C-alpha positions as semicolon CSV with decimal commas, in nm:
position;residue;x (nm);y (nm);z (nm)
1;M;-7,122;4,150;-4,356
2;P;-7,262;4,183;-4,711
3;L;-7,045;4,420;-4,972
4;N;-7,317;4,688;-5,009
5;S;-7,281;4,775;-4,644
6;K;-6,969;4,909;-4,712
7;T;-6,895;5,227;-4,887
8;P;-6,665;5,296;-5,177
9;Q;-6,446;5,488;-4,930
10;D;-6,398;5,197;-4,713
11;L;-6,270;4,997;-5,011
12;V;-6,036;5,273;-5,118
13;H;-5,908;5,312;-4,774
14;S;-5,848;4,914;-4,771
15;L;-5,653;4,938;-5,115
16;A;-5,447;5,210;-4,983
17;E;-5,328;5,016;-4,681
18;F;-5,297;4,703;-4,909
19;T;-5,061;4,868;-5,155
20;G;-4,850;5,012;-4,928
21;L;-4,707;4,688;-4,797
22;I;-4,388;4,531;-4,898
23;D;-4,363;4,240;-4,660
24;R;-4,558;3,950;-4,833
25;D;-4,685;3,815;-4,479
26;D;-4,829;4,133;-4,384
27;L;-4,976;4,156;-4,735
28;A;-5,157;3,829;-4,707
29;V;-5,301;3,929;-4,363
30;S;-5,421;4,267;-4,546
31;L;-5,595;4,072;-4,824
32;C;-5,779;3,868;-4,545
33;L;-5,887;4,131;-4,346
34;T;-6,035;4,321;-4,652
35;F;-6,240;4,015;-4,780
36;F;-6,339;3,950;-4,406
37;E;-6,484;4,310;-4,389
38;M;-6,632;4,325;-4,741
39;L;-6,782;4,001;-4,774
40;P;-7,021;3,772;-4,569
41;V;-6,727;3,569;-4,441
42;V;-6,754;3,309;-4,139
43;S;-6,405;3,224;-4,159
44;L;-6,117;3,228;-4,431
45;R;-5,767;3,064;-4,459
46;F;-5,476;3,172;-4,663
47;Y;-5,257;2,895;-4,785
48;R;-4,903;2,924;-4,954
49;T;-4,807;2,678;-5,208
50;L;-4,492;2,470;-5,101
51;A;-4,310;2,302;-5,368
52;T;-4,174;1,949;-5,266
53;G;-4,042;1,791;-5,549
54;K;-4,276;1,783;-5,837
55;Q;-4,574;1,794;-5,586
56;H;-4,733;2,091;-5,419
57;R;-4,844;2,105;-5,074
58;L;-5,024;2,377;-4,873
59;G;-4,882;2,564;-4,600
60;L;-5,133;2,753;-4,372
61;L;-5,030;3,103;-4,345
62;V;-5,332;3,287;-4,198
63;E;-5,648;3,188;-4,038
64;F;-5,931;3,433;-3,969
65;D;-6,260;3,395;-3,790
66;E;-6,499;3,539;-3,536
67;N;-6,214;3,477;-3,273
68;G;-5,964;3,687;-3,458
69;I;-5,672;3,672;-3,678
70;R;-5,413;3,378;-3,634
71;Q;-5,102;3,429;-3,837
72;H;-4,816;3,160;-3,903
73;S;-4,457;3,250;-4,004
74;A;-4,353;3,177;-4,345
75;E;-4,031;3,049;-4,188
76;G;-4,232;2,818;-3,966
77;L;-4,375;2,681;-4,284
78;N;-4,040;2,639;-4,443
79;A;-3,930;2,459;-4,100
80;Q;-4,210;2,203;-4,118
81;Q;-4,105;2,099;-4,462
82;N;-4,468;1,961;-4,495
83;G;-4,817;2,073;-4,504
84;T;-5,166;2,009;-4,613
85;A;-5,192;1,782;-4,920
86;P;-5,454;1,941;-5,123
87;E;-5,569;1,602;-5,262
88;I;-5,770;1,534;-4,921
89;D;-5,965;1,850;-5,000
90;P;-6,134;1,815;-5,370
91;L;-6,205;2,188;-5,357
92;L;-5,851;2,297;-5,291
93;H;-5,729;2,058;-5,529
94;G;-5,933;2,163;-5,806
95;A;-5,781;2,525;-5,733
96;L;-5,452;2,413;-5,791
97;V;-5,498;2,232;-6,116
98;S;-5,780;2,433;-6,277
99;E;-5,716;2,715;-6,512
100;S;-6,003;2,891;-6,337
101;S;-5,895;3,118;-6,044
102;L;-6,240;3,046;-5,872
103;Q;-6,362;2,729;-5,734
104;V;-6,729;2,737;-5,588
105;A;-6,905;2,462;-5,344
106;A;-7,222;2,315;-5,473
107;N;-7,421;2,498;-5,222
108;G;-7,252;2,825;-5,264
109;N;-7,123;2,875;-4,912
110;R;-6,755;2,795;-4,987
111;V;-6,523;2,965;-5,241
112;I;-6,172;2,902;-5,329
113;L;-5,973;3,187;-5,469
114;G;-5,645;3,108;-5,654
115;L;-5,369;3,368;-5,648
116;H;-5,119;3,348;-5,940
117;R;-4,740;3,429;-5,973
118;Q;-4,555;3,387;-6,281
119;N;-4,842;3,181;-6,422
120;E;-4,821;2,930;-6,133
121;V;-5,052;2,913;-5,829
122;Y;-4,879;3,113;-5,551
123;A;-5,140;3,097;-5,292
124;L;-5,493;2,985;-5,218
125;L;-5,746;3,172;-5,015
126;D;-6,040;2,952;-4,892
127;L;-6,341;3,133;-4,776
128;N;-6,644;3,014;-4,576
129;L;-6,926;3,208;-4,632
130;G;-7,278;3,268;-4,418
131;K;-7,456;3,278;-4,746
132;G;-7,385;3,276;-5,118
133;L;-7,218;3,561;-5,307
134;V;-7,387;3,800;-5,563
135;P;-7,224;3,886;-5,903
136;S;-7,077;4,202;-5,751
137;D;-6,906;4,005;-5,469
138;F;-6,728;3,796;-5,730
139;R;-6,635;4,100;-5,927
140;M;-6,456;4,228;-5,613
141;L;-6,289;3,899;-5,533
142;Q;-6,155;3,880;-5,882
143;G;-6,062;4,246;-5,873
144;M;-5,867;4,199;-5,557
145;A;-5,706;3,892;-5,684
146;R;-5,542;4,099;-5,964
147;I;-5,433;4,394;-5,758
148;Y;-5,262;4,116;-5,531
149;E;-5,103;3,953;-5,819
150;N;-4,985;4,271;-5,972
151;H;-4,852;4,403;-5,631
152;I;-4,660;4,049;-5,598
153;A;-4,502;4,113;-5,940
154;L;-4,383;4,438;-5,838
155;L;-4,224;4,303;-5,529
156;D;-4,057;4,062;-5,734
157;Y;-3,913;4,308;-5,959
158;G;-3,785;4,524;-5,677
159;E;-3,658;4,227;-5,483
160;T;-3,450;4,052;-5,777
161;D;-3,108;4,121;-5,949
162;T;-3,153;4,256;-6,311
163;L;-2,899;4,025;-6,466
164;T;-2,940;3,692;-6,294
165;G;-3,299;3,701;-6,175
166;L;-3,186;3,586;-5,823
167;L;-3,305;3,793;-5,502
168;N;-3,093;4,091;-5,455
169;R;-2,880;4,226;-5,157
170;K;-3,136;4,442;-5,016
171;T;-3,381;4,166;-5,006
172;L;-3,124;3,942;-4,825
173;E;-3,127;4,195;-4,536
174;R;-3,513;4,177;-4,503
175;Q;-3,515;3,797;-4,525
176;F;-3,235;3,748;-4,288
177;F;-3,420;3,979;-4,003
178;K;-3,727;3,757;-4,049
179;I;-3,539;3,429;-3,998
180;V;-3,351;3,567;-3,689
181;T;-3,676;3,683;-3,536
182;A;-3,834;3,354;-3,609
183;L;-3,545;3,156;-3,476
184;Q;-3,595;3,331;-3,150
185;N;-3,943;3,148;-3,106
186;L;-3,914;2,861;-3,352
187;P;-3,881;2,518;-3,171
188;G;-3,624;2,257;-3,300
189;V;-3,416;2,507;-3,492
190;Q;-3,148;2,626;-3,247
191;P;-2,797;2,797;-3,297
192;L;-2,471;2,598;-3,317
193;Q;-2,256;2,690;-3,010
194;A;-1,944;2,889;-3,120
195;G;-1,639;2,625;-3,182
196;R;-1,870;2,304;-3,131
197;R;-1,991;2,081;-3,385
198;Q;-2,371;2,010;-3,462
199;E;-2,531;1,745;-3,276
200;N;-2,648;1,484;-3,500
201;G;-3,006;1,532;-3,629
202;M;-3,036;1,888;-3,538
203;A;-3,184;2,134;-3,792
204;Y;-3,048;2,484;-3,857
205;Y;-3,065;2,762;-4,093
206;F;-2,711;2,804;-4,286
207;L;-2,587;3,107;-4,461
208;V;-2,340;3,044;-4,761
209;V;-2,137;3,284;-4,926
210;L;-2,007;3,173;-5,262
211;D;-1,710;3,312;-5,490
212;I;-1,663;3,222;-5,839
213;D;-1,298;3,116;-5,851
214;H;-1,053;3,334;-6,064
215;F;-1,342;3,527;-6,207
216;K;-1,138;3,852;-6,254
217;R;-0,927;3,638;-6,514
218;I;-1,243;3,585;-6,702
219;N;-1,332;3,925;-6,747
220;D;-0,959;4,038;-6,801
221;K;-0,903;3,796;-7,066
222;L;-1,254;3,746;-7,254
223;G;-1,438;4,085;-7,136
224;H;-1,752;4,137;-6,916
225;L;-1,993;3,990;-7,177
226;Y;-1,857;3,645;-7,114
227;G;-1,831;3,734;-6,739
228;D;-2,195;3,788;-6,748
229;E;-2,284;3,489;-6,915
230;V;-2,097;3,302;-6,652
231;L;-2,306;3,470;-6,383
232;L;-2,635;3,381;-6,570
233;I;-2,538;3,021;-6,607
234;M;-2,447;3,013;-6,238
235;A;-2,746;3,139;-6,128
236;Q;-2,954;2,866;-6,356
237;L;-2,728;2,594;-6,180
238;M;-2,824;2,720;-5,840
239;R;-3,182;2,730;-5,933
240;S;-3,154;2,351;-6,052
241;C;-2,946;2,228;-5,747
242;F;-3,141;2,384;-5,452
243;R;-3,495;2,347;-5,305
244;A;-3,769;2,588;-5,344
245;N;-3,763;2,709;-4,998
246;D;-3,371;2,787;-5,017
247;R;-3,328;3,144;-5,083
248;L;-3,070;3,241;-5,346
249;F;-2,915;3,595;-5,368
250;R;-2,659;3,761;-5,597
251;F;-2,471;3,966;-5,336
252;G;-2,266;4,158;-5,598
253;G;-2,001;4,102;-5,856
254;E;-1,921;3,744;-5,862
255;E;-2,045;3,663;-5,523
256;F;-2,365;3,483;-5,422
257;V;-2,513;3,420;-5,089
258;I;-2,767;3,122;-5,022
259;I;-2,972;3,062;-4,713
260;L;-3,035;2,703;-4,647
261;G;-3,262;2,556;-4,420
262;P;-3,381;2,438;-4,178
263;Q;-3,173;2,125;-4,218
264;T;-2,896;1,913;-4,052
265;R;-2,541;1,988;-4,112
266;E;-2,499;1,676;-4,325
267;G;-2,805;1,791;-4,550
268;A;-2,631;2,127;-4,607
269;I;-2,313;1,995;-4,705
270;L;-2,453;1,728;-4,938
271;A;-2,642;1,995;-5,092
272;L;-2,359;2,234;-5,145
273;E;-2,106;1,953;-5,273
274;R;-2,362;1,867;-5,507
275;F;-2,370;2,219;-5,635
276;R;-1,996;2,237;-5,633
277;K;-1,952;1,932;-5,827
278;K;-2,206;2,047;-6,076
279;V;-2,034;2,368;-6,162
280;E;-1,709;2,192;-6,178
281;Q;-1,832;1,968;-6,444
282;H;-2,025;2,202;-6,657
283;Q;-1,839;2,335;-6,973
284;F;-1,879;2,712;-6,968
285;P;-1,898;2,832;-7,335
286;Q;-1,561;2,977;-7,472
287;I;-1,416;2,920;-7,114
288;G;-1,437;2,557;-7,003
289;Q;-1,405;2,501;-6,651
290;V;-1,518;2,728;-6,405
291;T;-1,521;2,648;-6,003
292;I;-1,661;2,788;-5,717
293;S;-1,571;2,836;-5,337
294;G;-1,794;2,852;-5,026
295;G;-1,787;2,952;-4,680
296;I;-2,070;2,828;-4,446
297;T;-2,199;2,925;-4,103
298;D;-2,525;2,895;-3,922
299;I;-2,764;3,155;-3,849
300;R;-2,816;3,252;-3,485
301;P;-3,079;3,456;-3,304
302;Y;-3,017;3,780;-3,214
303;E;-2,747;3,843;-3,455
304;V;-2,719;4,121;-3,720
305;L;-2,645;4,022;-4,085
306;S;-2,300;4,161;-4,080
307;I;-2,169;3,932;-3,806
308;T;-2,333;3,614;-3,977
309;L;-2,155;3,728;-4,329
310;G;-1,834;3,787;-4,131
311;R;-1,812;3,432;-4,022
312;A;-1,918;3,290;-4,377
313;D;-1,636;3,532;-4,524
314;Q;-1,372;3,390;-4,295
315;A;-1,474;3,044;-4,398
316;L;-1,469;3,124;-4,765
317;Y;-1,104;3,277;-4,718
318;A;-1,012;2,930;-4,567
319;A;-1,148;2,776;-4,880
320;K;-0,958;3,010;-5,124
321;E;-0,646;2,954;-4,944
322;G;-0,686;2,581;-4,906
323;G;-0,672;2,572;-5,300
324;R;-1,038;2,683;-5,426
325;N;-1,313;2,467;-5,543
326;K;-1,400;2,384;-5,175
327;M;-1,690;2,452;-4,929
328;V;-1,574;2,501;-4,574
329;F;-1,773;2,537;-4,234
330;F;-1,674;2,817;-4,008
331;D;-1,677;2,602;-3,716
332;T;-1,409;2,390;-3,850
333;L;-1,158;2,669;-3,872
334;P;-0,869;2,653;-3,632
335;Q;-0,826;2,986;-3,423
336;T;-0,553;3,101;-3,605
337;Q;-0,747;3,112;-3,938
338;V;-1,051;3,306;-3,783
339;E;-0,938;3,626;-3,957
340;C;-1,046;3,793;-4,264
341;G;-0,772;3,754;-4,553
342;S;-0,664;3,947;-4,837
343;D;-0,880;4,009;-5,157
344;E;-0,593;3,886;-5,366
345;L;-0,710;3,531;-5,321
346;F;-1,047;3,613;-5,492
């Protein structure tokens, strides 16, 4: 359907719907729907970039054609831990490496639109067209891309902690709900059974509560400016140690939360031990050595966040009681330790 068959009121209505969304997956669907209605689109695909080391792969998030819409969960993309290699499609690859936000096929019937976040390609929109676009169509494409990018930037601002730049507590609640919902239908990612160890090779989502050891002493002895610097450095160390699809949160004060996964139990403990040792070996300005303790539990379907956090907190208490500078799994605790402890340990 050509652009000029739609009225300005139609576009304004689409924009109103679009800018009222706060879920990124829903935002991708809304953007695709707008383009499908406003342009001569035969089919389109919305890809999210997935960082794997120094390389980027593409995860298919939304498909749109005459048969309707097919949406793939972002959690499912993370669970796959792989995706489309953009090198197999020169036009997609060009969109990833080019400074231009638009890549157009030689016959004009295919357009790739690059969507950016913090100066990096965040997503690609692949449009197959019934006919070539006219200049007004391209202006609309680029205008909608800028609106999308600005909206993502606003979401980033509202979802992050001001001091550390990590995701905030409110965002944790939304992310946790999406993961629990996905776990109910996602094959291969199943909950641990209470009181039993994980079977070898099984992939899980894990929630980790981290707490800086003796942080109150740092604030009391050196002041809150040094305490804030410790928090900033801790956030930087977290970013350098964990994967792009691991979610990092500042939960409050000196406490952090990480959602790992999906991965095996062995993979989770390797990642967390690597982080613990990196913190232990880092020399913090004016302070020297700082250590961190963590409590780990699996994320289970049909649970609310407070229940999962409660298990992780109990494991964290055991780590503190056991001498600090430790990572402890909840399902390794003896029954006598499955109780909350005193704040004095923190």
